[in-house]
N, C-alpha and C positions, 0 to 999 in steps of 0.2 A: 386727949388719951391716945397713946401710940397704937396705930393700926397694924397688926401683924398680918402679912400676906404670905401666900404660899410661894416657896421658891420654885421658879419655873425650870423644868427640865431643859437643859441646853447642851447640845453636842457641838464642840468646836473641832473642826477637822483641819489639821496642819497641811503644809505643802510638802513637796518633794524633799526627802532627807531631813524633815523637821519633826519636832515632837511638841510636847506640851509647853516647852519654853518659848515657842513662837507666840503663844497666847498669854504669857505670864502677866503682862500688865492688865489685860482684860479679866483674867481669872481673879486677880487680886481685887479689882475694882467692882466686879459684878457678883462675887461669891455670896454676898448678903441677900441678893434677890434671885439668884439662879443656882440650881443644882447642876454643876458643870462636870462633863466628862470629855476627855480628849482621847480618841481611839488610836490604836496602833494601825499602821498602814503597811504591814509586812506579810500578809497572808497569801497573796497570789500575784501572778503577773498578768491576770485578766481583770480588767476594770470592773466588770459586772460582779465577778466573784469577790473582788475586794470590797465592793459596795455592800454585798450581802453579808460579808463578815463584819463590816461596820454596823449594819443593822442588828446583827446578833450581839455585838458588844454593847449596844445601847440598852440600858436596863429599864427603860420606860416604854409603855405602849404607844405614847405619842409625845413628841418633843419638837423643839425648835432646833434648827441646824444652821451653823455658819461655817463656811469653808474658804480658805485662802489658796489661790493658785490651784495646784492639784486637788487641794481640799474642796475648792469650789466645783471643780469637775465632778468630784465624787458626790458632793451635795446634790448636784443636778441628777446624778445617777440614782441616788436615794429617792429623789422626788419621782423619778420614772418608775422605780421598782416598788415603792411602798408609799404612794401619796397619802394614804389614809393615816400614816404614822407621823407625817410632817405637819407641824403647827405653823411654823414660820420658816422662811428661807433667807439667808444672807450670803451673797456672793461677792467675795473680795478679791481684787487683783487676779482675775481668772480668765478663762477662755471657753466659750460655749461650743466651739467648733472642733471637728476632728483634726488630727495632726496633719499639717501641711506635708505634702510628699517630700519636699526637700529637707524638712526637719525629721521625717521618719528615717531617712537614710543616715542621719547623723547619730541616732540613738545608740547604735552598736558601738560607734566610735567613742561616744561619751563613756560607755561602760568600760571599754578598753583603756581609755585615758585614766579613769578613776582607779582601775586595777593597777596601772603602771605607777601612778603617783602616790597611791594611798588615799584613803577617804578624806583625811583632814587636809592634806595638801591640795587635793583636787577641789575641795570646797573653798579653801582660802584663795587659791590662785585662779580658779575658773568660775566658780559660782558667785562668790561674794562681790567681785567687781561689777556684776550685772545688776545687783540689787538696789544701789542708790539711784536717786533721780538723775536724769541726764545732767552732766556737768557738776554733780555733787561728789565730794570725796567719800571714800569708803570709811565708815565709822569703825574704828578698831574694836570696840566692844561688840558690835553686831557681827563683825567678821569672825571674832573669836567664838561667838555663840554659834554661828553657822558651821564653823569647823567642828566644834564640840558635838553638835547635833548630828552631823554627818558621820563622825567617828563612832558615835553611839549606834547609829542606824546600821552602818556597815555596808560592805559591797553587795551582799546578796539582796538586802532590802532595796538598795539603789537599782540593782539589775531588774528586780521585779517591778519596781515603780516605773522605770524607764520604758520597759516593754509594755506595761499596761497603758502608759500614756501614748506610746507609739501606735498602738493598735486600737485605741479607744474609738467608740462610735461618735457620730456627730450629735452633740447634745442640743443643738439649736432647734431641731425639728419639733421638740416637745414643749417649747417655751410657752406657746399659746394656751396650753392646758393647765398652766400653773395658776392657782387661784388663791394661794395663801399670801399673807403679808410678806413682801419681799423687799430687802435692802440690796442695792447694788452699789459697791464702793470701790474706788481705786484712787491711786495717786496720779496726778497729771504728768508725772515724770517716769511712770512705769515703762521701762523699755522692753519687758518681756510680755506684758499683757496691756497693750495701750488703751487709751480712753475709748477709742472707737469700738472696741469689743463690749465695753460696758454701756455705751449709749445704745448699742444693738440690743443688749440684754434688757435694758430699761424700756426700750421701745416695743419689745415683743412679750414682756410679762405684764399682764394687766395690773395697774395700780402700783407698779414698782417705784420705790424711791431711789433716786440716783444721788450719790454723794461723791464729789470729786475733790480731792485734797491737794492743795497747791504745794508744789515743791517736794512732793513725796514720791518715792519709788515703789519697788515691788513688795517690800516687807512692811506694809503700812501699819501693822499691829505694833511693830517695834519703832518705826520711824515717826509715827504720829499717834502714840498710844492714847493720849487724852481724846483726840478727835474721833478715833475709831471706837473707843469705849462709849463716848457720848452718842455716836450713831447707833451702836448696838443697844444701848439703854433705851433710846427712843423707839427702836424697832421692837424691843421686848414689851414695850407698853402698848403697842398697836393691838387692837382687838383681832383675834384670830377667827372670829365668826363673820361670815359674809354679810 
């Protein structure tokens, strides 16, 4: 006899200039077992205010949250702000630390370049080449999607996201307080958020599971959709009770 189980509340937070299309393979594969929402990331240029807006967008009192890149940074912020609402945590291709000073100085230049080129061209010429694994060619379909998401997001959203990332607090200091089931996942070829950041996360979050995908770059949800979906499915099956 078929056993019907409750669909688990699941928030999937995309990265910079991305939207629900970043998670499309996982939404399609997991929608039978999870009630999925993908929040907007356009409310503020302050990371904590942005995180509070995401909490307001989540329609459930308690939920699991997965975030990629900026989405992972925001997922950690949600964990700090409202730990009682987070059932599970998944951190994909992300960075627990504050912005490096040399990178802070470049954020305003990034915004000016995006304004000069236009969002689609900026995404296609500047961002998309950074996303494949080291030595891998740019996937034309992924590049087109990155351009389409950036054009939809627009310059003002990019400005707010860039400033929020530039001025974000260090998220590494609160890792030891995380006690929910946690997945840490990255590609071994991620040039923006290297493996070392993820081993740090896994070493400092009690009981965290570390998954490293071979030959995968920064956009793991698109570059290795089946492997990411499998890891998330396993994570959703882990008991959330201590």
